[in-house]
C-alpha positions as a LaTeX table, in Angstrom:
\begin{tabular}{lrrr}
\hline
Residue & $x$ (\AA) & $y$ (\AA) & $z$ (\AA) \\
\hline
Met1 & $-48.74$ & 14.90 & $-1.30$ \\
Leu2 & $-48.17$ & 18.38 & $-2.73$ \\
Thr3 & $-45.29$ & 19.21 & $-0.39$ \\
Thr4 & $-43.41$ & 16.01 & $-1.23$ \\
Arg5 & $-44.03$ & 16.54 & $-4.95$ \\
Tyr6 & $-42.78$ & 20.13 & $-4.75$ \\
Leu7 & $-39.62$ & 19.17 & $-2.87$ \\
Phe8 & $-38.96$ & 16.25 & $-5.19$ \\
Lys9 & $-39.33$ & 18.41 & $-8.30$ \\
Asn10 & $-36.79$ & 20.96 & $-7.07$ \\
Leu11 & $-34.40$ & 18.29 & $-5.84$ \\
Phe12 & $-34.62$ & 16.23 & $-9.03$ \\
Ser13 & $-33.94$ & 19.17 & $-11.35$ \\
Val14 & $-30.86$ & 20.29 & $-9.39$ \\
Thr15 & $-29.48$ & 16.77 & $-9.08$ \\
Val16 & $-29.87$ & 16.03 & $-12.78$ \\
Phe17 & $-28.26$ & 19.34 & $-13.69$ \\
Val18 & $-25.26$ & 18.62 & $-11.44$ \\
Ala19 & $-24.95$ & 15.04 & $-12.75$ \\
Val20 & $-24.99$ & 16.18 & $-16.38$ \\
Thr21 & $-22.48$ & 18.94 & $-15.68$ \\
Leu22 & $-20.08$ & 16.62 & $-13.88$ \\
Ala23 & $-20.44$ & 14.01 & $-16.62$ \\
Leu24 & $-19.62$ & 16.56 & $-19.32$ \\
Val25 & $-16.58$ & 17.84 & $-17.42$ \\
Ile26 & $-15.19$ & 14.34 & $-16.84$ \\
Trp27 & $-16.06$ & 13.32 & $-20.39$ \\
Leu28 & $-14.12$ & 16.28 & $-21.74$ \\
Ser29 & $-11.02$ & 15.47 & $-19.70$ \\
Gln30 & $-11.12$ & 11.81 & $-20.73$ \\
Ser31 & $-12.05$ & 12.42 & $-24.35$ \\
Leu32 & $-8.78$ & 14.26 & $-25.04$ \\
Arg33 & $-6.80$ & 11.11 & $-24.27$ \\
Leu34 & $-9.12$ & 8.92 & $-26.33$ \\
Leu35 & $-9.14$ & 11.46 & $-29.16$ \\
Glu36 & $-5.35$ & 11.34 & $-29.32$ \\
Leu37 & $-5.46$ & 7.54 & $-29.57$ \\
Val38 & $-8.01$ & 7.58 & $-32.40$ \\
Ala39 & $-6.43$ & 10.50 & $-34.27$ \\
Asn40 & $-2.92$ & 9.06 & $-34.18$ \\
Ser41 & $-4.12$ & 5.67 & $-35.33$ \\
Asp42 & $-6.14$ & 7.11 & $-38.25$ \\
Ala43 & $-9.23$ & 5.24 & $-37.05$ \\
Pro44 & $-12.73$ & 6.41 & $-38.13$ \\
Pro45 & $-14.50$ & 9.02 & $-35.94$ \\
Ser46 & $-17.27$ & 6.55 & $-35.12$ \\
Leu47 & $-14.83$ & 4.57 & $-32.97$ \\
Phe48 & $-14.08$ & 7.69 & $-30.94$ \\
Leu49 & $-17.78$ & 8.21 & $-30.25$ \\
Lys50 & $-18.16$ & 4.56 & $-29.28$ \\
Leu51 & $-15.20$ & 4.77 & $-26.88$ \\
Ile52 & $-16.65$ & 7.91 & $-25.27$ \\
Ala53 & $-20.02$ & 6.21 & $-24.79$ \\
Leu54 & $-18.40$ & 3.16 & $-23.18$ \\
Thr55 & $-16.63$ & 5.29 & $-20.55$ \\
Leu56 & $-19.88$ & 6.81 & $-19.20$ \\
Pro57 & $-21.05$ & 3.95 & $-16.90$ \\
Arg58 & $-17.85$ & 3.99 & $-14.82$ \\
Phe59 & $-18.15$ & 7.76 & $-14.39$ \\
Leu60 & $-21.75$ & 7.43 & $-13.22$ \\
Glu61 & $-20.67$ & 5.20 & $-10.31$ \\
Val62 & $-18.99$ & 8.25 & $-8.78$ \\
Ile63 & $-21.07$ & 11.04 & $-10.31$ \\
Leu64 & $-24.54$ & 9.95 & $-9.18$ \\
Pro65 & $-23.87$ & 9.87 & $-5.38$ \\
Leu66 & $-21.98$ & 13.18 & $-5.53$ \\
Ala67 & $-24.70$ & 14.79 & $-7.63$ \\
Leu68 & $-27.33$ & 13.59 & $-5.16$ \\
Val69 & $-25.41$ & 15.06 & $-2.20$ \\
Thr70 & $-24.94$ & 18.35 & $-4.05$ \\
Gly71 & $-28.61$ & 18.50 & $-5.00$ \\
Ile72 & $-29.73$ & 17.84 & $-1.41$ \\
Leu73 & $-27.46$ & 20.45 & 0.15 \\
Phe74 & $-28.25$ & 23.11 & $-2.47$ \\
Thr75 & $-32.02$ & 22.55 & $-2.55$ \\
Tyr76 & $-32.62$ & 22.33 & 1.19 \\
Asn77 & $-30.24$ & 25.21 & 1.97 \\
Lys78 & $-32.03$ & 27.43 & $-0.57$ \\
Met79 & $-35.42$ & 26.52 & 0.86 \\
Ile80 & $-34.20$ & 27.35 & 4.37 \\
Met81 & $-32.95$ & 30.75 & 3.20 \\
Asp82 & $-36.36$ & 31.36 & 1.55 \\
Asn83 & $-38.12$ & 30.34 & 4.83 \\
Glu84 & $-39.98$ & 27.54 & 3.04 \\
Leu85 & $-38.70$ & 24.79 & 5.35 \\
Val86 & $-39.29$ & 27.02 & 8.37 \\
Val87 & $-42.96$ & 27.28 & 7.43 \\
Met88 & $-43.18$ & 23.53 & 6.84 \\
Arg89 & $-41.66$ & 22.80 & 10.23 \\
Ala90 & $-44.11$ & 25.27 & 11.82 \\
Cys91 & $-46.95$ & 23.37 & 10.14 \\
Gly92 & $-45.88$ & 20.18 & 11.94 \\
Phe93 & $-43.78$ & 18.39 & 9.31 \\
Asp94 & $-41.20$ & 16.15 & 10.96 \\
Gln95 & $-37.68$ & 15.39 & 9.69 \\
Phe96 & $-38.58$ & 12.26 & 7.74 \\
Thr97 & $-41.46$ & 14.01 & 5.98 \\
Leu98 & $-39.07$ & 16.72 & 4.81 \\
Ala99 & $-36.46$ & 14.11 & 3.87 \\
Arg100 & $-38.93$ & 11.84 & 2.02 \\
Pro101 & $-38.32$ & 13.35 & $-1.49$ \\
Ala102 & $-34.56$ & 12.92 & $-1.10$ \\
Leu103 & $-35.00$ & 9.33 & 0.09 \\
Ile104 & $-37.30$ & 8.55 & $-2.84$ \\
Leu105 & $-34.76$ & 9.95 & $-5.30$ \\
Cys106 & $-31.98$ & 8.08 & $-3.49$ \\
Ser107 & $-33.93$ & 4.82 & $-3.84$ \\
Ala108 & $-34.19$ & 5.35 & $-7.60$ \\
Phe109 & $-30.47$ & 6.12 & $-7.79$ \\
Met110 & $-29.69$ & 2.96 & $-5.80$ \\
Val111 & $-31.55$ & 0.83 & $-8.34$ \\
Val112 & $-29.63$ & 2.52 & $-11.16$ \\
Leu113 & $-26.33$ & 2.06 & $-9.32$ \\
Ile114 & $-27.00$ & $-1.66$ & $-8.79$ \\
Ala115 & $-27.56$ & $-2.11$ & $-12.51$ \\
Ile116 & $-24.49$ & $-0.04$ & $-13.38$ \\
Thr117 & $-22.00$ & $-1.48$ & $-10.89$ \\
Cys118 & $-23.07$ & $-5.12$ & $-11.18$ \\
Phe119 & $-23.69$ & $-5.42$ & $-14.92$ \\
Ile120 & $-23.47$ & $-2.35$ & $-17.18$ \\
Ser121 & $-20.14$ & $-0.92$ & $-16.02$ \\
Pro122 & $-18.09$ & $-4.16$ & $-16.19$ \\
Leu123 & $-19.53$ & $-5.02$ & $-19.60$ \\
Ser124 & $-18.81$ & $-1.56$ & $-21.00$ \\
His125 & $-15.33$ & $-1.48$ & $-19.44$ \\
Gly126 & $-14.47$ & $-4.84$ & $-20.95$ \\
Glu127 & $-15.82$ & $-3.76$ & $-24.34$ \\
Met128 & $-13.80$ & $-0.54$ & $-24.18$ \\
Lys129 & $-10.58$ & $-2.43$ & $-23.45$ \\
Lys130 & $-11.32$ & $-4.80$ & $-26.31$ \\
Leu131 & $-12.02$ & $-1.92$ & $-28.66$ \\
Arg132 & $-8.82$ & $-0.11$ & $-27.67$ \\
Arg133 & $-6.83$ & $-3.27$ & $-28.37$ \\
Glu134 & $-8.50$ & $-3.59$ & $-31.76$ \\
Ile135 & $-7.68$ & 0.03 & $-32.59$ \\
Lys136 & $-4.06$ & $-0.51$ & $-31.67$ \\
Ala137 & $-3.95$ & $-3.79$ & $-33.56$ \\
Gln138 & $-5.81$ & $-2.86$ & $-36.73$ \\
Tyr139 & $-5.17$ & 0.86 & $-37.09$ \\
Ser140 & $-2.03$ & 1.56 & $-35.09$ \\
Ala141 & 0.12 & $-1.17$ & $-36.60$ \\
Phe142 & 1.72 & 1.46 & $-38.78$ \\
Leu143 & 2.22 & 4.38 & $-36.45$ \\
Leu144 & 5.77 & 4.36 & $-37.75$ \\
Arg145 & 8.40 & 6.25 & $-35.86$ \\
Glu146 & 10.83 & 8.25 & $-37.93$ \\
Gly147 & 14.52 & 7.39 & $-38.03$ \\
Val148 & 14.25 & 3.95 & $-36.37$ \\
Phe149 & 13.63 & 0.38 & $-37.52$ \\
Asn150 & 9.99 & $-0.46$ & $-36.73$ \\
Thr151 & 9.58 & $-4.22$ & $-36.29$ \\
Phe152 & 6.21 & $-5.98$ & $-36.43$ \\
Ser153 & 5.77 & $-9.64$ & $-35.46$ \\
Asn154 & 9.52 & $-10.20$ & $-36.03$ \\
Asp155 & 8.74 & $-10.81$ & $-39.70$ \\
Leu156 & 8.38 & $-7.30$ & $-41.05$ \\
Thr157 & 10.76 & $-4.38$ & $-40.53$ \\
Val158 & 9.99 & $-0.88$ & $-41.80$ \\
Tyr159 & 12.36 & 2.09 & $-41.76$ \\
Val160 & 11.11 & 5.62 & $-42.46$ \\
Arg161 & 13.53 & 8.51 & $-42.72$ \\
Gln162 & 10.84 & 11.14 & $-42.15$ \\
Arg163 & 7.19 & 11.99 & $-42.64$ \\
Asp164 & 6.17 & 15.15 & $-44.50$ \\
Ala165 & 3.28 & 17.52 & $-43.73$ \\
Ala166 & 0.95 & 15.70 & $-46.16$ \\
Gly167 & 1.47 & 12.41 & $-44.32$ \\
Asp168 & 3.70 & 10.82 & $-47.00$ \\
Leu169 & 6.56 & 8.61 & $-45.85$ \\
Leu170 & 9.98 & 9.58 & $-47.23$ \\
Gly171 & 13.04 & 7.34 & $-47.49$ \\
Leu172 & 11.52 & 3.88 & $-47.04$ \\
Met173 & 13.20 & 0.53 & $-46.48$ \\
Ile174 & 10.97 & $-2.54$ & $-45.95$ \\
His175 & 12.29 & $-6.01$ & $-45.15$ \\
Asp176 & 9.59 & $-8.69$ & $-45.45$ \\
Arg177 & 10.10 & $-12.34$ & $-44.52$ \\
Arg178 & 6.53 & $-13.35$ & $-43.67$ \\
Asp179 & 6.31 & $-15.86$ & $-46.53$ \\
Thr180 & 8.36 & $-18.78$ & $-45.21$ \\
Asp181 & 8.16 & $-20.59$ & $-48.57$ \\
Lys182 & 10.02 & $-17.81$ & $-50.37$ \\
Pro183 & 13.25 & $-15.88$ & $-49.71$ \\
Pro184 & 12.98 & $-12.58$ & $-47.82$ \\
Val185 & 12.18 & $-9.46$ & $-49.83$ \\
Thr186 & 13.75 & $-6.03$ & $-49.34$ \\
Val187 & 12.04 & $-2.97$ & $-50.82$ \\
Thr188 & 13.52 & 0.52 & $-50.93$ \\
Ala189 & 11.56 & 3.52 & $-52.14$ \\
Lys190 & 11.79 & 7.29 & $-52.23$ \\
Arg191 & 8.32 & 7.78 & $-50.81$ \\
Gly192 & 5.18 & 5.92 & $-49.81$ \\
Arg193 & 1.77 & 6.18 & $-48.19$ \\
Ile194 & $-0.33$ & 3.96 & $-45.94$ \\
Phe195 & $-3.93$ & 3.29 & $-46.95$ \\
Met196 & $-6.69$ & 0.99 & $-45.77$ \\
Asn197 & $-7.88$ & $-1.73$ & $-48.17$ \\
Gly198 & $-11.12$ & $-2.60$ & $-46.45$ \\
Glu199 & $-10.00$ & $-3.42$ & $-42.91$ \\
Glu200 & $-6.40$ & $-4.26$ & $-43.86$ \\
Pro201 & $-3.59$ & $-1.68$ & $-44.05$ \\
Asn202 & $-1.39$ & $-1.60$ & $-47.14$ \\
Ile203 & 1.72 & 0.38 & $-48.04$ \\
Leu204 & 1.85 & 2.01 & $-51.47$ \\
Val205 & 5.45 & 2.94 & $-52.40$ \\
Tyr206 & 6.76 & 4.93 & $-55.37$ \\
Asp207 & 10.05 & 5.08 & $-57.29$ \\
Gly208 & 11.96 & 2.24 & $-55.71$ \\
Met209 & 13.56 & $-1.16$ & $-56.04$ \\
Arg210 & 12.57 & $-4.67$ & $-54.94$ \\
Gln211 & 15.41 & $-7.07$ & $-54.12$ \\
Gln212 & 15.26 & $-10.80$ & $-53.47$ \\
Met213 & 18.16 & $-13.25$ & $-53.23$ \\
Asp214 & 17.94 & $-16.82$ & $-54.51$ \\
Pro215 & 19.48 & $-19.00$ & $-51.72$ \\
Gln216 & 20.45 & $-21.76$ & $-54.16$ \\
Asn217 & 22.79 & $-19.73$ & $-56.40$ \\
Gly218 & 23.19 & $-16.56$ & $-54.35$ \\
Val219 & 21.95 & $-14.38$ & $-57.19$ \\
Val220 & 20.09 & $-11.21$ & $-56.21$ \\
Ser221 & 17.17 & $-10.30$ & $-58.45$ \\
Arg222 & 16.28 & $-6.62$ & $-58.73$ \\
Leu223 & 13.01 & $-5.11$ & $-59.85$ \\
Phe224 & 12.74 & $-1.36$ & $-60.38$ \\
Phe225 & 9.27 & 0.09 & $-60.14$ \\
Ser226 & 7.46 & 3.39 & $-60.21$ \\
Arg227 & 4.60 & 2.10 & $-58.08$ \\
Tyr228 & 4.35 & $-0.97$ & $-55.87$ \\
Thr229 & 1.85 & $-2.16$ & $-53.25$ \\
Ile230 & 2.82 & $-4.18$ & $-50.20$ \\
Glu231 & $-0.07$ & $-6.03$ & $-48.64$ \\
Ile232 & $-0.11$ & $-6.25$ & $-44.85$ \\
Lys233 & $-2.69$ & $-9.01$ & $-44.65$ \\
Gly234 & $-2.83$ & $-10.67$ & $-41.25$ \\
Leu235 & $-0.21$ & $-8.42$ & $-39.64$ \\
Glu236 & $-2.63$ & $-6.74$ & $-37.29$ \\
Gly237 & $-4.14$ & $-10.05$ & $-36.25$ \\
Glu238 & $-7.37$ & $-10.58$ & $-34.44$ \\
Ala239 & $-7.95$ & $-9.45$ & $-30.89$ \\
Gln240 & $-7.07$ & $-12.62$ & $-29.04$ \\
Glu241 & $-9.14$ & $-13.97$ & $-26.19$ \\
Arg242 & $-7.50$ & $-12.70$ & $-23.04$ \\
Trp243 & $-7.94$ & $-13.07$ & $-19.34$ \\
Arg244 & $-10.45$ & $-10.58$ & $-17.98$ \\
Glu245 & $-9.74$ & $-8.59$ & $-14.86$ \\
Ala246 & $-12.18$ & $-8.17$ & $-11.99$ \\
Ser247 & $-13.30$ & $-4.76$ & $-13.30$ \\
Glu248 & $-14.48$ & $-6.44$ & $-16.54$ \\
Arg249 & $-16.65$ & $-9.11$ & $-14.93$ \\
Thr250 & $-20.28$ & $-8.90$ & $-13.94$ \\
Leu251 & $-21.44$ & $-9.78$ & $-10.43$ \\
Pro252 & $-22.41$ & $-13.42$ & $-11.27$ \\
Glu253 & $-19.02$ & $-13.92$ & $-12.95$ \\
Leu254 & $-17.22$ & $-12.59$ & $-9.88$ \\
Leu255 & $-19.13$ & $-14.93$ & $-7.59$ \\
Arg256 & $-18.55$ & $-17.93$ & $-9.87$ \\
Pro257 & $-14.98$ & $-17.77$ & $-11.23$ \\
Asp258 & $-13.58$ & $-20.57$ & $-13.39$ \\
Leu259 & $-11.67$ & $-22.65$ & $-10.85$ \\
Glu260 & $-10.00$ & $-24.59$ & $-13.66$ \\
Asp261 & $-8.30$ & $-21.40$ & $-14.79$ \\
Lys262 & $-5.09$ & $-20.86$ & $-12.81$ \\
Arg263 & $-5.38$ & $-17.07$ & $-12.86$ \\
Asp264 & $-9.03$ & $-17.17$ & $-11.81$ \\
Leu265 & $-8.09$ & $-19.46$ & $-8.94$ \\
Arg266 & $-5.22$ & $-17.17$ & $-7.97$ \\
Phe267 & $-7.42$ & $-14.06$ & $-7.83$ \\
Lys268 & $-10.48$ & $-15.75$ & $-6.34$ \\
Asp269 & $-10.32$ & $-13.70$ & $-3.11$ \\
Ala270 & $-9.94$ & $-10.46$ & $-5.07$ \\
Phe271 & $-13.03$ & $-11.37$ & $-7.10$ \\
Ile272 & $-15.05$ & $-11.93$ & $-3.92$ \\
Val273 & $-13.94$ & $-8.59$ & $-2.50$ \\
Glu274 & $-14.83$ & $-6.85$ & $-5.77$ \\
Ala275 & $-18.28$ & $-8.46$ & $-5.64$ \\
His276 & $-18.82$ & $-7.11$ & $-2.11$ \\
Leu277 & $-17.71$ & $-3.63$ & $-3.23$ \\
Arg278 & $-20.24$ & $-3.74$ & $-6.07$ \\
Leu279 & $-23.02$ & $-4.65$ & $-3.64$ \\
Leu280 & $-22.03$ & $-1.95$ & $-1.15$ \\
Ala281 & $-21.83$ & 0.88 & $-3.73$ \\
Pro282 & $-25.61$ & 1.64 & $-3.71$ \\
Phe283 & $-25.66$ & 1.69 & 0.12 \\
Asn284 & $-22.84$ & 4.23 & 0.08 \\
Ala285 & $-25.20$ & 6.50 & $-1.84$ \\
Leu286 & $-27.85$ & 5.95 & 0.85 \\
Gly287 & $-25.31$ & 6.74 & 3.56 \\
Phe288 & $-24.23$ & 9.95 & 1.82 \\
Thr289 & $-27.87$ & 10.97 & 1.45 \\
Leu290 & $-28.77$ & 10.40 & 5.10 \\
Val291 & $-25.61$ & 12.16 & 6.32 \\
Ser292 & $-26.39$ & 15.18 & 4.13 \\
Leu293 & $-30.01$ & 15.28 & 5.30 \\
Ala294 & $-29.01$ & 14.96 & 8.95 \\
Cys295 & $-26.48$ & 17.79 & 8.67 \\
Ile296 & $-28.79$ & 20.19 & 6.83 \\
Leu297 & $-32.08$ & 19.45 & 8.68 \\
Leu298 & $-31.01$ & 18.94 & 12.27 \\
Gly299 & $-30.77$ & 21.85 & 14.66 \\
Pro300 & $-32.13$ & 25.39 & 14.34 \\
Phe301 & $-32.49$ & 27.02 & 10.93 \\
Asn302 & $-30.60$ & 30.18 & 10.03 \\
Arg303 & $-32.08$ & 32.34 & 7.29 \\
Arg304 & $-28.61$ & 33.59 & 6.40 \\
Gly305 & $-27.68$ & 30.14 & 5.26 \\
Gln306 & $-26.39$ & 26.89 & 6.70 \\
Asn307 & $-22.75$ & 27.26 & 5.71 \\
Arg308 & $-21.39$ & 25.35 & 8.68 \\
Lys309 & $-23.85$ & 22.51 & 8.21 \\
Val310 & $-23.11$ & 22.32 & 4.47 \\
Leu311 & $-19.38$ & 22.30 & 5.13 \\
Ala312 & $-19.77$ & 19.59 & 7.77 \\
Ala313 & $-21.78$ & 17.43 & 5.36 \\
Ile314 & $-19.20$ & 17.88 & 2.59 \\
Leu315 & $-16.30$ & 16.99 & 4.88 \\
Ile316 & $-18.07$ & 13.90 & 6.22 \\
Val317 & $-19.00$ & 12.66 & 2.72 \\
Ile318 & $-15.47$ & 13.23 & 1.43 \\
Gly319 & $-14.04$ & 11.43 & 4.46 \\
Leu320 & $-16.40$ & 8.47 & 3.97 \\
Gln321 & $-15.61$ & 8.29 & 0.25 \\
Ala322 & $-11.86$ & 8.41 & 0.85 \\
Ala323 & $-12.04$ & 5.81 & 3.61 \\
Glu324 & $-14.17$ & 3.54 & 1.42 \\
Met325 & $-11.68$ & 3.73 & $-1.45$ \\
Ala326 & $-8.70$ & 3.12 & 0.85 \\
Leu327 & $-10.36$ & 0.20 & 2.64 \\
Gly328 & $-11.58$ & $-1.24$ & $-0.65$ \\
Asn329 & $-8.06$ & $-1.31$ & $-2.09$ \\
Ala330 & $-6.70$ & $-2.75$ & 1.15 \\
Ala331 & $-9.43$ & $-5.42$ & 1.32 \\
Lys332 & $-8.42$ & $-6.73$ & $-2.11$ \\
Lys333 & $-5.10$ & $-7.70$ & $-0.54$ \\
Gln334 & $-6.47$ & $-8.51$ & 2.92 \\
Pro335 & $-10.03$ & $-9.94$ & 2.65 \\
Met336 & $-10.24$ & $-9.92$ & 6.47 \\
Leu337 & $-10.96$ & $-6.18$ & 6.21 \\
Leu338 & $-14.37$ & $-6.82$ & 4.63 \\
Pro339 & $-16.27$ & $-6.52$ & 7.96 \\
Thr340 & $-14.64$ & $-3.11$ & 8.48 \\
Leu341 & $-15.86$ & $-2.08$ & 5.03 \\
Tyr342 & $-19.41$ & $-3.12$ & 5.91 \\
Ala343 & $-19.19$ & $-1.20$ & 9.19 \\
Leu344 & $-17.97$ & 1.89 & 7.33 \\
Thr345 & $-20.96$ & 1.64 & 5.01 \\
Phe346 & $-23.79$ & 0.88 & 7.44 \\
Val347 & $-22.74$ & 2.72 & 10.62 \\
Pro348 & $-23.28$ & 6.19 & 9.03 \\
Ile349 & $-26.68$ & 5.01 & 7.78 \\
Ile350 & $-27.75$ & 3.83 & 11.26 \\
Val351 & $-26.39$ & 6.88 & 13.06 \\
Ala352 & $-27.89$ & 9.38 & 10.61 \\
Ala353 & $-31.27$ & 7.60 & 10.63 \\
Phe354 & $-31.29$ & 7.62 & 14.45 \\
Leu355 & $-30.46$ & 11.34 & 14.59 \\
Met356 & $-33.24$ & 12.07 & 12.10 \\
His357 & $-35.70$ & 10.48 & 14.54 \\
Leu358 & $-37.27$ & 12.79 & 17.14 \\
Arg359 & $-35.51$ & 11.11 & 20.07 \\
Gly360 & $-32.22$ & 11.20 & 18.22 \\
Glu361 & $-32.61$ & 14.91 & 17.53 \\
Gln362 & $-33.51$ & 15.58 & 21.16 \\
Trp363 & $-30.43$ & 13.66 & 22.30 \\
Leu364 & $-28.22$ & 15.60 & 19.88 \\
Met365 & $-29.61$ & 18.98 & 20.96 \\
Ala366 & $-29.11$ & 18.09 & 24.63 \\
Leu367 & $-25.54$ & 17.08 & 23.90 \\
Leu368 & $-24.87$ & 20.34 & 22.02 \\
Arg369 & $-26.35$ & 22.46 & 24.85 \\
Lys370 & $-24.19$ & 20.63 & 27.34 \\
Trp371 & $-21.11$ & 21.16 & 25.19 \\
Arg372 & $-21.86$ & 24.89 & 24.83 \\
Arg373 & $-22.34$ & 25.34 & 28.60 \\
Ser374 & $-19.07$ & 23.63 & 29.44 \\
Pro375 & $-16.78$ & 26.40 & 28.10 \\
Val376 & $-18.94$ & 29.05 & 29.80 \\
Thr377 & $-18.73$ & 27.24 & 33.15 \\
Ala378 & $-15.00$ & 26.80 & 32.79 \\
Ala379 & $-14.57$ & 30.50 & 32.01 \\
Glu380 & $-16.64$ & 31.56 & 35.04 \\
Gly381 & $-14.60$ & 29.29 & 37.27 \\
Ala382 & $-11.37$ & 30.77 & 36.00 \\
Thr383 & $-12.67$ & 34.33 & 36.62 \\
Ala384 & $-13.69$ & 33.50 & 40.18 \\
\hline
\end{tabular}
């Protein structure tokens, strides 16, 4: 149908524009923190780009419903001001015919949200946490603080007096006792520099002395050098297998935790609640869509704009979102609140769908007329 296609085209373009804009804004705010992590750890730029890409799915869980609400309110309000919807209503189009493009787009967004919340987002979040741990382990092992003794794995201690503008380390003292078959080694040097040998960090020191004491005779051997390399093989270690939180597990993993794992057994209820929240997320988008459509389409049209209706829709959506977040956090501690969470999700859908129906709109208009007459009647009675 040409009308549906026309409405859908306008709605889709606005929604995508808002979604991309919101994603870029949130990306920028988050990228500064990730950029600091990568820059300070001297990791390659490709890791920064990978971290940024892995943060996108979690942003989309919030961005897509808000972008859809914004697109609906902007598009329909503009068409009312241009008298386009007025003409369509005069031609006999009912509420659901006008709302059909928004519902079609909402259905597509719900499918995307199911894929994101149940599978893509937890996988990307878990991969991001793993990658951040690897950056800290492999690249940040030598983010040495100046003027203090930096201890790594209780077997290596590095002291740096200061770091110059070129990145060189000045006034070094390194105490190494990682080799249990040999006596500890102490190295002092005037300056040094950290470099990566493949994936392993090494320290190259200049103009110093290597000392090692023989425990049998107590004699200290000294070796003066102009250049000396200290290998840091194995210091950073591998990213160990760790227990994954609920936010890092897909929907099937949440529904089937490892009952032999004590921590999984302990957080079993929290996993179930998280699974329900994942399933409800797409229906929240449907609820926001129907609430926005009901607010903007119901009642008489005003060519000057529907500011009150837009404001009402925004306040209702914000209230629903805030209540959903609060109840979701509370339900993780009290699973008995899950029915309340379902009611919060589906009651707005049922109410908005009823009001969009002809009988629902007639009931609402009768209620509004009655409410408007009540103050007038009260004022007349007071005057008499």
